[in-house]
N, C-alpha and C positions, 0 to 999 in steps of 0.2 A: 304765205305764198302762191296766189291762185294758176291752178293750170286752165286757158282758155278755152279747152278742147273741153274740158268739163260744162261749159257754158250750151245748152242748146241755141238759144235765141243768137248769139253771137256765130256760132260751129254756119247755123243756116244764112245770116248773111254772108259771113266771108265765103260758104261756095256761092252765092247769090251770082254777090262782085267778081270772086275769080270768074264765072263763066259768061261776065259783061264784053263786050266787043269798042264799047264806046261811054264814055264816063259824062257824056253831052246830057244836063239837065230835062230830066221826065217829069212826069207827077209819078212812076214806081218809084226813080228811083230817088227824089225826095224824099218820097214816104220810109224810102229803106234806112236811109241815109239818119233822116230822123229818128227813126227808133235806135237805131246807133247809137246817137247821140244822146237823147233818152233814158237811155240803157243802163247807160257810161256815168251820166254824173247821178242815178241812180243810188248806180252801185257802188260807188265812188264819196257816199255817206260813210261807207266803214272805209278803213284805214289802208287793207288785206292789198299788197303786192300784187302786177302778175305777173307770172313768167316770161319772161318775153323769150320768143320762141319764132322761128321759122313763120307760124299764121301772121304774130301777130306785127314782122316787120312787113310784111305781105297787105295785111291791113292797112299799115301807115300808110305804104304807097299808094292803096285803092284812093284812102282819104286825102292821100295829097291829089291826084289824078282827079278826084273829084271838085276839089273847092276851085280847081285852077280854072276848071272847065262852068262853075258856078258866077265866080269872078267874072272870066271873059262874058257870058250871057248876061248876067246883070250890068257891067260894063257899056256894052249896046245897050241894053235897052233903054238906061238910065239918057246916054248921050243924042239916040231918039226920040227921046218922049221931051214935047212940046213943052212941059214942067221938070226939069229935071230933076229938080231938089226934093216934090212933092214923088216923084216915082222911087228918089236914093229909101225917104226911109220905108219903103217897102218890103227891101232889100230880106230876105228872111229874118238876118245874124243881126240887121241893123240895134236893136236894142240890147240884146250882148256886148254889141263891141262897144256902147253908148256906155255901158256901164263899169267896162274892162278898161274904154279909155279913161273915166272920171276915178276911178282905182288905182292905175298906173300915176296919173298927174298928183292926185293926192299923196303918191308916198316919196314921188321926187322930188316934191316939194319940200323933203325934209330934208333933204339936202342940195336944194338949187330952192330959192325963193322965186323968183318972176321966171321959167324958164322960156327964150322967147323961141330959140333954131335951135331944129333936129335934125341928124341925118337919120335914114331909114335902109339899110341894105335887105334887098333880094323882097321883094313885097306887091311882086303878084298885078295883075290888070287891073284889078278895083282898090287903091288903097286908102281905103275909108276914116283910118287910125287919120293918117296926117288929113284929108279932107274935115274929120270931127277935131283935132288943134286946132286947125285953121278958122274954124266954124265959132268953135264956143272957149276956145282957151288963147286965139291970136299968138298961136305959135306958129309959125313958117318953117320948112321942112325941105328939104333934099333929098329927093330918092335915087338909089339908084341898085339899077337891076342888071342882067347877065343877058334877058329876053326881050330880044328887041321888038318882038311884039306885043308884052307885056307892056314895054313902053312906049311903044305907036299909042295902044292902045288907050289905058292909063292917062298921057298926055292929054288925050280929045276928052277924054273926060272929064278932067281937072279943066279944062278949057270953057268945057258946056255949063258946069257952074259956078264959072267966074271967078277962078283960086286960083288963076297960073299967077300971079303975081306973089301969093304965097309960099305953093307946092312950084319946086322947080325937081325936074324929070329926066335923068343920064341914061346914057346905056353903057356901060360898063365889065369888066369883069374884078373883084372887089379885093383881090389877090397886087390888081396892078394897080390898083387906086393909091393915088394921095392925094392928099387936101390941105390947105395952109388955112384954111377956114374956123377954129372951135365952135363947138356947138355946146350947150350944154348936156345934152344928152345924144347919144346913137341909139338906134331901136336896130335890134337881130333878126330877123323870122327865125320860129325851130328850124325852117325845112335847113337853113344855114346847115345845123347837123346832120340831116339828112346827104350832104354828100361827101364823098369819100377826103377831100379837102379841107375838111371843115380845120380842122388843126392849124394848116397853112393861111386857113381866112380871118381866124384869131391873131395870127400870127400879125396879122397885115393891117387888120384892124389897131392891135394895140401899138405898133412899128408909124405907120404910117397917118391913122389921123387925132387930131384931138381933138378930145372931151373931155367932159368933169368926171358922168355917169353914163354906165352902163346898161342898158335895158331887156332884158334877152324874155323870153316867153317861153314856157316847157308847159311838162304835166307833171300829175303824181297821180298814184289810185291804176284803175280803168281810163282813166281820161289819157293817158301813153297808146290806148290802140287808134286813139284820133290824131295824137300829134308826138311825135321823138318825144321822150322825153329828153333832155340837156344834159349830158355828159361831167360832172362838175370836175371830177378828173381833170381833163382839157381845158375849162376854162378856167380853175384854179391853177394852171398853169403861165396866165397871163393876170389876171383880173384880180382882187379881193374880193369874194362874196359878201354885203353889207347887210344887205335884206333878202328874205325868202317868204311869197306869200303864196299860199295855199289854199285858195276859198274849196267851200267843200257846200256851195251855192248851184247856180247855173251857169253860173263861168264855170268853161272850159280851162284857160290857163292860169298856169302858171304863174308869178312875177318871180323876174330875181335881179336885183339892181347890185348893181359892183363899180368898184372904182381898179383904174390900174395900178399894179403893181412896182411897189417903188424900186 
């Protein structure tokens, strides 16, 4: 187990983030987060775990705020561009998402031959995964998000890309959400596990939504600085884990595929 306080680069980045008044994207902030991402990917080539202390959890929160602001910024940039599809290709993590979605679909197809409909929970202002699923895999998505601002912005974005017939977005609380539609797979953002009600959220998904596969994105090793690692013991209260994938290349997220417990 490694303590991040022994890593000068990470501690310098931590102090920089802690002093920020805003996580709105700018050149310096973008460079700092790119530095953090690259460092975490490099260190994750070793399988040493990190000690999850208060500073790691703070960095998780900083990354979450920065990602939300980055998505808001890029959603507006794409919406207001005369060629929104050309603009979306410039999103800094577009290639990463493209490769991650490809990996997810390859593995979902071990369980479902031709997935065609999906549900996404808490997917923020730039629902790039749903956009890529619609464009490259002909998979329709429904997105539910607790943030009305994120829903408004992502709805405009989807309309600007002429995908409103394939991606439907709704503002609601997952805890209250019930659906008679059957989905091939449900995808939940790792953000769910940063919520104090995540056990209740998982229970609601288990009891109120019909689906074949649950896809969760998680993290391992030093990547836990960027995204919170999913708590397997809580996930296993409701679901049986069927497959875990932990990339060691430039992909940030791990992938966990589960089914409902009988």
